[in-house]
Phi, psi and omega in degrees: 000140177247133180249138173231173183306326181245353190229151161252126180243119183230145176280138180273139173284176180303309182296322177293327176296319179299318179292321180300323185288337181282335182053035183253011179088353181295324177292316180299323177296317180298320186266007182058043180253159175283140181279133173241159181281057181281156175225166175235146184286157175301328179295318180291321180299314179297320179297321179298313185287322186264335186233304190296306183298316175300318182292322181291328178285348182273107185290350176280349179258152174279105185297337180298337175267002180242332186278171171273144173252130178258143178257117182258118180281117187303314185296332182254349185051047184216157177287118181262336181186186181209157178207163181199164168255147181269058178102173181291167181299139178281192186291341176264008178081016179270139166232147181253138182245147172229149187204164178190150177240133178299150189303322182293347185244012182280165180067030177239001182080012183290325181294320175299320178295319178299307182298320179301315181297318182290329175299310178303318179298314183297331178302337183258006181263131182300135177085356181264118179249336179206157177243133175244161180207160180229139175221151171287140183297342180273349184267084185295318183299319183293313181285342173287330176300315181293318179297321179292338179257024170065024170289152181242134178292128180243347182191148176216126183208131173048047176079006182245129177250134179255141186229154177216143172235119175275132184263140173240114182201165176267139174255175176304328182297323181282355178259019180293156184306320181289347180251350177266157176251104178262137185274124175296323178295318178299316182296316185285334183258359188298314181299316180296319178299322186268000191306303182291322177298318178293311188296317186272329193234321196257331188299315181291332177287319174301315178301317181296320180286325194257326192296338179265004180282151178211168176087208182274124183230143171247123174254126183270125177064068183295342181061236181265007174088024185292341179278343190302324184294343185267352180280149175279169184274008179249028179254161168236107191255130164258121180245133178239145182202117182280344184278120177291345182268345174266329183306318179302323178293320176296322180294320179296318179294326177294321185292339182270358177285164178280349183224053182300332180288355177268359179240121174248136185246140182225134183272070178215168174253165187291345181264003185279148183301332182298340180296334180295329177271334183285321187235121177271154177304141177051041181254350190249144173269337179202151171237135183244124177230109179232117179053048182227321181300342179288341187250335183300130186297327185234074188299324180295320177292324179297316180296322176298321180292322178301316177298322183292318188278333181286146169290158170301129186087358178291157190252139171246121179250140189228136169217103189218153165272154186222169173286135178296144175279349176281135189303305184296314182295322177295318176298322179295320178296321175302317181294322184277342191300317181301319177291316182299314182298329175290323182284330189248032173054050174087003177298129182261107185296334187250024181283136183269063185301320181299322184281328174297323178291326179295335181254014192265352180098357176276158176258129179283129176264309188208143171216152179217124177256136182211168183232136166229079193071308173244164182290143174237164185217118173250130186203159172233133182232157174239145168283130180308148182287333179227156186290340181270356179277116185260151178287150169277144172274117185237119178239115180276183179301143180289148178289000000 
């Protein structure tokens, strides 16, 4: 899910796309939205049947570049428009975007806001270097949207205008350890800083999430190794951690265990190319993420990788701080985030991890929301047993 001042923008699953195409209110009912008299063009209906739905059902493709994203206007709690990319980046790193706003919601600047949000999302996607778009020369509103988002006209022919926006962004490759700056002070003081928080609030939650796991496990961002004591002795654990200043503490914690040979540690992050050799598809029984998804540069990509690496029925366990659902508290986190992220090695205080997980394709088993000054989220998810099994969208009471 992508949040803007006025919109929730969410990618549709296969089943939701089917409901979207019927325009009978079934999608709105599933998402608890108000029904509007929206329609879809014959061209879009044909594209859904012949291209979009087949591509979304193909697990070899990144469905986020194939599906429709709907824009929900918060004030009306209704679908105001939709947009999509026409497939994954080509060999030149180009993706093409299409967009539209329903007639009842036009002339409010929503299309500009939608496209701007998708540009920001695309900046964090691996392999995307530019976004292109096409508009009819007579469609003034459409090309004004592109102009406001800094697209440049590159061609005009037979009434069709072509546009391009070059993206400037960091990829996971630029976030490699040799290019990132990890603080020695942060690594050496982390356990002391977290001592009371762990003792009073988090340790028992870590134990609850981890103690029942077995088989082949991947722990993302082991940090100083605080989870190690909670694992049973019948696991085979791969632990990854990009900070060279935290890894020595993790190694010390591993060595005092009764089964240190069952834990292998690697100084890499989950987005690095080396992971493809380290973890094979459908080889894991569980993935453990505790206080780490807030820092990963590309969380959506990370969640897709977890699905790829987990066996069908494999478990993803989560313990993370999240952005508050309350307006003022969330805005305060937004305000504090730039300073916090500099102090805490890239930690995003306002990341909506719970909502990212709800759209990730995992099935929710259990969740628990609690607060320690800021909201936290403890949850267990499963990878669906079959590729046609879709996740339910579950939204609990707001914090």
